[in-house]
C-alpha positions, 0 to 999 in steps of 0.5 A: 908759535911763541908765548904770550908773555914775549908781547908784554911790551907790544901794544894791541887793539884786541879782536874776539872771533867766536862761534863755530866753523865759519868763524873758525874758518873752512873756506878753500878755493880760488881768490882775487885777494890772497892774504899775506902775512903782516907781522902787525896782525897776530893770532892768540891761538886757544892754548895762549900761544901767539902766532903771526895770522895767516891762512892755514893749509889743509890737504894742501889747500889754503883755508881762509877766515874771515878776520883776515880780511877784516884785520886788513881793512882795519889797517887800511882805514887807519883805525891801527894808531902808531905803535899798535898791533892787532890780535886776533883771538882764535876762539871759534870751534867748528860744529859747536853751539849751545845745542851740544853744550859748548858755548853756555856761561859754564862751558868750555868754549865760553870758559876758553873764550873769556880766558882768552879775552882775560890774558889778552887785556891783562897782557899790557894795560895799553891793550883794548878790545875793539870787536867781537866778530861771531858766526854760529847758528848751524849746530843750533838749528833745532832750537828755536828763535827764543832759545837762541835769542836768549843764549846769544844775548846773554854771552855777548852781555857778559863779554861787555859787562865782564870787561867794562866795554858796553859798546863794543861792537858785536857783529854777525852774519847769516849763513851760507845760500846753498843747499844745506840752508834750503835743506833746513830752511824751516830751522834756519829761518828762527836761528839767523832771525834770532841772531839778526834781532839780538844784533838789532837790540842790543845796540852797537851791533850789526848783522851782515847779510850773505845771500850773495857769498858762495860756498865751498861747493859753488866755488869748487865744482868738486867739493860737495861742501854747501854749509861753509862760505868759500875762500873768496866769500869770507874774504868778502865777508871779513870786508863786510863785517868791517863796513859794519863795524866802520858804520857803528864807530859813526853812530 
């Protein structure tokens, strides 16, 4: 870990990654596209330290998150210009939402995310926000459509308005299509319909479908986790998020 001020002379395209565990990244198992750390892709951690972006190690297993494949595609498609680097703000925290009072306008994770954004753009006047990647909803499945729609719309608009980036691309996605979703379908449908409709209504936003993406359980027979995308699925989800981002830039 290094201090934020050590990077004041670098110039960053800043990617916000917010939400709960599927944004934080809990994907394990095999993948054909393993992430190789790149000195041009960095994390800002929630203590405002900086580290090279990489898969984490849990119980000797590599754990992925979708910002990594998004960042790889961002570089591969020449979105990153000369001298610039990518800074991914790791503001997502597993098992959180509005229902447990973490993402409201006066609550800790929202305030921490805003602090991280402020620190990233204040570090160098040439730094710029380029994308807001979000995945959340499982914790709020009992809240209903109207409540979730209002909360999420308020959050996105607050980021855009606070930092004067009204066209900041916002991208979100559906949950994992496995047993957890089937067991909670009547609660999941309103929540993720609300997420999809926020993306449709706020402009410069898109929603990633995930029907074909596997859970940890589906890619690891000995793993009973049916709520989290697998490592390989998160790679694919990050690419899917980037494809939406690319289309938004063409409008």
